[in-house]
N, C-alpha and C positions, 0 to 999 in steps of 0.2 A: 504494500500500500504506500503510495507516494504522500508527501506532505500535503499536496493539493487535495488528494482523495480524502485524507484524514480530516481536513478542514471542512469539506463538504458534508462528511458523515457527522461531524460534531454539530453542524448546524441542524441536521435532521434530528439528533437526539435532544438538542436544546429546544427545538420546536415541539417534540413530543412532551418534554417536561412542561413547557408552557401550556400546551393544550390540555394536559391532565392536571394542571394547577400545582405542580411539584416545584418547589423552590430549591433547585439543585444547580450549582455552578460547575462549569467545565472550562479548563484552559488547555491550550496546546502545549505549553511549556511544562515538561515533566520534571524540570530540575529540582523543585522542592522535595521530590521523592528521594533524591540521591544525596541529600545533606546528611552528615553524621549527626548523632544525638548523644549527649552525655546524660545518663540517668543514674545519679548516685555513683556507685562504683562500676557501673556497666556502660560500655560504649557501643552504640549501634552504628555500624558502617553506613547504613542508609535507613530510610523510613518505611520500608516494606516489611511486613510481618506475615509469616505463615501462621494461620490460625489453627487451633486444635480441632481436628475432625477425626474421630475414631475410624479405624479401618478393619476391625475384627480379624486381626492376623497374629495375635499373641498365642502362645502355646497354653496347654491346660493349666500350667502353673503360673501363668501371667507374665512369662518372660517374653521379650521380643524375639522374633524369628528372622530368618533370612528375608522374608517378605517385608517385615517392619524395617529392617536395615535398608533394603532396596528403596523403599519409599523416601526415607529421610536422606539418603544419599542423593536422590534426585532433587529434593528441596535444597540441599546444600549446593549442588551444582548450579541451581538457579540464582544463587547469590542474594537471597533475601537477607535483610539486615537483622532479623530476629526470627528464630524458629521456636514456636510455641508447641511443644509436644502434646499429643492428645491425652484425653482423660485416662488416668492411671489410678486404679483403685488403691486405697489404703488397705492394709492387711487387718481386716476387722470383719467379724461375722456378718454376712449378708450385705456387704458393701459393694461387692463386684456385681456389675449389671448382668453380665453373661460370661460364658466360659472362654470366649476369645478376646476378652478385654485385658489390657495390661494390668499388672498388679506388682508393685515393687515390694520386695521383702528380702530378708537376709539371704535366703536360700537361692535367689536368682540375681543377686547384686552383681556378680561378675559378668553376667550377660548384659545387664544395663551398662556396666562400665565399658564393655567392648563396643556396644552400640554408640555411646557418646563419643568415645575415642575416635572411632572410624568416621563418624559424621562431622565431628569438629575438624579433623584433619582435612577432609574434603572441602568443608565450608571455607576454612582459612586459605587453602591453596587457590580455590576458584575465585574468591573475593580478591585476593592479591593479584591474580592474573588479569582480572577485569579492571583493576586500578583502584579498588577500595582499600582502605587501611583498616587493620584490626580484624577481629573475628566476630561472627554473629553470636550474641548470647543465646543460651538454650534455657527455656523454661519448661518445667515438668508440671503438668496439671494434675493435682491430687483431688480425687473425687470419692464421694460416697453416692452410690446409685439411687438411694432412696426409693421412691415409688417406681423407678424405671427397672428395677430388678425383674428379670424374666420369670423367675420361679413364682408360682402362685400357690399359696397354702394359708393355713391359719396363722402362720408365723412369718409369712413373706408376701409382699415386700414390707420393709420397714419404712414408715412414713412419719413426717413431722406432725401431721394434723389430719383429721378427717375432713375431707372436702368433697361433698356429694358429687358435684359436677366433674371434678378431676378423677375421683374414684371410678365413676361410671365410664368416663372417656378412656381411662387406663385399664379397664377390665378388672377392677378390684371390686368384686361383689361382696355382699354380706358374708361374713365368716372368713374373709381373706385379709391378710395383712394385719399389722398392728402398729400402734403409735409408739415410737421410741421413747423410753423413759428419760427423765433428767439424769438419772444415775448412769445410764448407758452413754448419754451424750458426753458426760464428764470422762468416761473411759475412752470414748472415741477421740477426744482431743489428744490423748496420748498416742493414738495410732497416727494422727497427722504429724505429730512431733517426730515419731520414729521414722515415718516415711520421708520427712524432710531431711533428717539426718542421713538416711540412706541415699537420697537424691544428691546431697552434697558429696558424699563419698563416691557416687557414680560419676561425678564431673559436671552435673548440671549447675548453671549459674544462679537459678532462681526457682522457686516453687510457686505455683498458683493454688491458693486455697479456693477451689471452685465454688462459686455461688451463683450459678446461672441455669436457665432453661428448665426449671422445675426440679432439679436434683435437690438432695436433702438440705443443703445449706441455704439454697435459694428459697426453698419452701419454709424454712424456719424464719426468714425475714418477713414472710407474709402470714405468720401463724397468729393472727389476731385472736382467734377463738381457742387457742391452746392454753391450758392452765400450766402453772409452775414457773420456774426461773427462766424458761426459754420461750415464753409466749405471752400473749395478751396485748392490750393496747399500747403498752410502753415499748417504744422503740429500743430502749436500753435492754430489755429482755429479749426481744426478737433478734437483735444483732449480737447478743452476748456470745453465742458460740463462735461466730465468724471472727469477731474482734479478739476474743480471748485466745483463740487458736493462733491467730496471727501474732499476738504478743508472745505466746509461748515459743513460737518458732524463732522470732526475732531475738528473744532473750536467751535462748538456749542452744541455738545453732549459729553457724557462720554463713548460712545461705541467704540470699536476698529473697524477699517475700512480695508477692503481688496477688491480685485476684481478678479472675474473669467473672464479672458480675452482671446479672440482669438488672438494669436500672428501671425497667418497665416490663411487667409481666403480661399486660394485656388481659388480665383476669379481673373481673369486678371485685371491688371491696365487699366483704372482708377477707377475700382469699388471694388477692394479688398485691404485690409490692410495687411501689412507684406509680400507683393509680389514684385518680381522684375519687373521693368518697361520694361524690354526686352521681346520681343515676343518669345514665345516658344510653340511648339506643346504639347498638353496635359496640365497638371497642370503647372502653373507658378512656378518658383523657389522661395524659401523662401529668403526674404531680412530682416534681423534682425535689420537694422539700426533704423527704426521708432519705432518698439516695444521697443527696448532698451531705446530710448529717453523718451518714455512715462513712462516706468517702473522706470527709474531713477528719473523722476519728481515725481512719486508717492512716492518713497523713500524719496525724499527731503521734501515732505509734511507730512510725518509721517507714511506712509504705510510700514509695515515690511514683509508682506506675500502676494504673488500673486499666483493665481491658473490658470495654463496655459492650454488652449485647442486650437484646430485648426479646420478649416473647416466651411463651410456654408451648412446647410442641404438642402437648395433649389437646389443647383447645384452640390454639391459634398458631399453627406451625408456619403459616405464611407471614407472620409478623417477624419471626426469627430469620426466616429464609424466604424472601420473595420468590415465588415460583412462576414458571411460564404458564402453568395451568392451575386450576383449583383442585387438582386431583389429590393433593396431600393434605387436605383438611379445610376446604372451604375458603372463604375470603372472596369478596366481590370487588374489592378495590383494584385499581390497576397496580401491577407490581412496582412501578416507579414511585407510587405514593408510599409503598412500604420502604423503599430505599430512602426516600426523604425522611421518613419517621426515624430511621436509624441515625441519619445525619443530624437531625434536629435534637434528638435526645442527648447525644454526646456533646454537641455544641453548647447546649444549655448548661451542662455540667462543667464544661471547660471554662465558660465565661464566669461561672460562679467560683471556680477554683483554678485560676490560672497557674498557680504554683504546683499543681499536680500534673503529671504527664498522663495523657490518655491515648489509648488505642481505640480506633473506631472500626465498626463492622458494617456489613450490609452491601458490600460493593459488587459481588460477583454477578448479580443480575444485569448490571450495566455492561457486561462483557468487555470488549476491548476498550471501551470508553470509561471503564471504572478507574483506570489510571489517571485519566484527565480530571475526573471528579475528585480523586484523592489528592492530586497535586493542588487543585483549587482549595480544598478543605484545609490542607496543611498551610498553604500560602496565606489564607485568610485568618489563620489562628483558631479554626474550629476544632482541630484535633492535632495531635503531635505525630502519630504513626497510623498508617492505614493497614488493615489486616484482611487477608483473603483466605477462605477455606475451600469452597467448592472450585474456584478457579484454579487453585493449586493442585487439586485432584486432576482436573482436566489437562492442565499445562504447568507442571512443576517448574519449568524453566522460564516462566513468563517475566520475572523481574529482570533477568539478564537480557532477554529479548527486548524489553521496553527500554532498558538503559542504552543498549547499542543502537536501536532503530527509532526510538522516539514513539513507538507504539507497539502493539502486539497483533499478530495475525487474527482476523475475525474468524478464520477457519479452525482455530483451535482454542476455543473459549468454552466456559461453562454455559450450557444452554438452559440451565435452570429446570431440567426435566425431572429432577428428584429421584432418578434411578439409583444414584449412589446412596441416598438415604434409605431407600427400600432394601438395598443389599445389606446395609448395616443392621436394619431392624430384623432381617432374617438371619443375622449372624453369618453372613456370607462375605468373604473377603472383598473389601471395597476397592473399586476402581472406577474410572470414567467409562460408562457404557457407550458413550458417543465416540470416544477417541481411542479406546483400548479394546482390541479384539478379544483378548482373554477375559476381560471384565464383562464384555458383552455376552460371551459364551456362558459365564457364571450366572449372569442375570437371566438369560433364557432358560437355563437349567433350573434356577430357583423358581421361575414362573411356572414351569411344568410341574415341579414338585409341590408348590404351594400356590395354586391358581388363584386363591382368594387374596 
């Protein structure tokens, strides 16, 4: 694609945004993406981040496999300035979502060490060859699956709160699952601390105390109807687990701490975080007041970077990941309005807390023009780093391609078809069904075996 072609196409997507009433800016100059960034003791060679997206390729013990290594080597070859490793379960009963999910523990630490060593070596050499200085920091996302655990019994999944709408949407009927006790939560904090110590020994630069997308810690933030020390109307109680866990890790380990956090659940009060308490038809309005308070408290405790997402995939998956179709859970808005929502949420938080560094999400639906939107957002001060998940699955080399050519090929972008998400939900090894023949074969096989 020539510079002239790119300009013409940019005008088309600008026109689409205007027609749909989406306030999104695009700029041709991608140079803001290639500026380095100092965050505490970490240096990002550029402002492009690979977002965490599970790929269901761990072994039965939770260790990374050759498939895991292969994926992250491709991300490293793409020269992203930050690689945020996917959800990795802490070693705690019923925390792992499924049997192909990563889980770090003493027994598989050496395999994590080898993974990090190989990927860091590749990242450093490829960044240097491209002309960037330094190495990309690696973040390991630590997770408790909460209501996403596949097993269904009287004892599983473990949830933070009974939420009729979410229980029904997630297939948790009467007699299934249980609310985690305050005592178990206090024990769980120790599992996060242990996993953080192991992550440091494995060579990761930071850990993410995951609090997004309806998983346990995100659900605790919205546990208005829960009783005890970790629920109720008081934000201090609902944020207690997240903040105290962060403090434990900062106080007792040498690893940096961050969080990927859903600042807006899209679920009506009293079951959603970051939502207006006023009734509205459709999605509730965003209310930044509580997310701002939680992030300010993170900053006070020593967190310097947060990774913002939105939405709950049980009831509004199109909010987290704008789709090409409504197939993955409804939604009547044009996807570009969903992209705009992502951008506006992180911009409001950034303007309220300019001293905190923010990573923003929601770019992949914009395809090759997501780079132009990201450059605009960074240039305008709406966000510090832009993150991609689905586009990285489709084209892991996109950052280097954009750096060298000023754009990326429209022939190898995420089409927002949602097939990679369907592979993950079926616990089938994830890949891009559009661009990867082997992934397409796995998808077709999965459809035959599970036609529903």
